[in-house]
N, C-alpha and C positions, 0 to 999 in steps of 0.2 A: 542515253538510257535505252537499253534493248529489252524487249519483251519476247518471251518464247512464242513460237507459232501457236496459233489457236488460243493461247492464254490471253496474251495482250491483244491479239487480233480481235477477239470479241469486244474488248473495250474500245478499240478503234472503230469497229463496226457500229457500236452504240453511238459514239460521237458523230459518225458520219450520218447515220439515220436521224438522229436528233437535230442535226443541222440542215437536213434536206428541206427545201422549201415545201415540198409535198412528197409524201411517201407513196409513190406509185410503183407498179411492177418494174418499169424500166429503170427507175432510180434504185430500186432494191437490187436488181441484176447488176447494175454498174457498181454499186457498193460492194457486193459480194465478189464480183470479178476483180475489182481493183485491189482487194485484199487476198486474192487467190484462194477464196473459199468456194467450194463446190457444193451445190445443192441441186435438188431436182428442179424442174421447171416451176417458176413462181408466176402467179397471175394476180390480177387486181384484188381478188378475195384474200389472198395471202398478205398482200401489202396492206390492205385495210385492217386485217386482224393484227398485224404487227404495229401499225400506226397507233392503235389504241393502247397496246401494251408498252411500246417503247417509251411513252411519256412517263411511265412509272420509273424509268431509269434516270430521267433528267435530274431529280434531286440528289442523286449520288454524286454528280459532278459539282464540285465547289462546296460540298458540305463540310464545314469546318469541324464539326463534332464527330470524332472518330466513332464513338458508340452509336450515334444516329446513322452514320454512313454504313457501318457494319450491319445494323438492323435493316436498312434499306436493301443492301445486297442480299442478305439472308432471305428477305421477303421475295426477291426476284428468283433466287435459287429454289425456294420452296414451290414457286409456281411453275418453274420450268421442269421438264423431265430430265433432270440432271443426273448423270451417272458417269463418272470419270472412267475412261478406258484409254489404253494405248493403241494407236493405229499407225500403220506405215503404208497406206494406200498410195496408188499412183506414183510409185517409185520415190516417195518422199521419205526422209529420215523418220524414225519413230517420233511421234508427237501425241499430245493429249487431245482427246475429244471429250466433250462434256455432255454427251447424250448417248442414250442407248441406240442401238441400230434401228431407228424408226424412219419411216418414209415421209412423215408429215414435215414439209419444209418450215412451217411456222414454228413447230416445236424444236426442230433442229437449230434454227436461228436464235430462238429465245434461249435455248440451253447454251449455245456458244457465247451469247452476250452475257448471260448471268455468270457463267464460268469465267469469262474473260474479265469481267468487273471484279470478281472475287480474287483472281490472280493478281490483278493490278493493285487492289487494296492490300493484299497480304504480301506480295512480293516487292512492290515498289512504293508502298505507302499511299494512303488515300488522297494525300495532297497532290498527287500526280494527276488526278482526275479533276480538272479545273473548269471554271466558268469565267468568261471574259470579264475583266474588271472595269470596262467602260460602261457607265450607266446607259441603259437602253439597248445594249448589245447582249443577246442571249446565247451566243455561240459557246458551245462546250468543247473541250479538247482534252487530249491525253498529253501531258507534259513529258516530252522526251529529251528535254534539255539536260545538259550535264549536271548543272547545279540544282535543278528542280525548283527554280524560282520564277517560272513563267507566270505572268499575270494577265496577259492579253491574248486574244485569239490570233491577231496579226499585228504586224508593225504599224499598219494603218490605224488601228484602234489605239495602240500605244502612243503614236505620234499625235493623235487628236487630243488625248489627255495631256500629254506633255506641252503641246502648243497652248492649250487652254490655261494650263498652270503658269506658263511663261507670260502669257498676256495678262493674267490676273496679277502677277507680281509686278509687271511693268506698269499697270494701271495704278498701283499703289504708290509709285514713286512720284 
């Protein structure tokens, strides 16, 4: 499953920030750099502002009710300074940006995340925004598998569930 640049990238950024142990400025810079997203310098005040807001995106991942998921994404879009425009900066092919040309990095990141979640829900189906199925694991992910049937964040979590089920069946014999 492929997502277009900046569209799906916002969804991947949301998952990465939600899974970060602590949303600090260095963690934010790593996440942005890893996804080849550019923004102005970010500091701890930006990270703190995003940490409070990003939690509003958590329920979007794994929400089984399509109408509820859409309402959650629409709420994020309403709060972000979202304005779709086409850009081709830095020698990149034309791609979508989900914010007006503003300098506030928090608003730019919020807009990219809200727009990316909207693209993921509309273009790939909301079921591609998942939450690990292992009880006690709160990791969220964007399912890029071919068949869209991912249920766990990692094979480690999947193996834990499968081993536990195997042991439970063996105990019944």
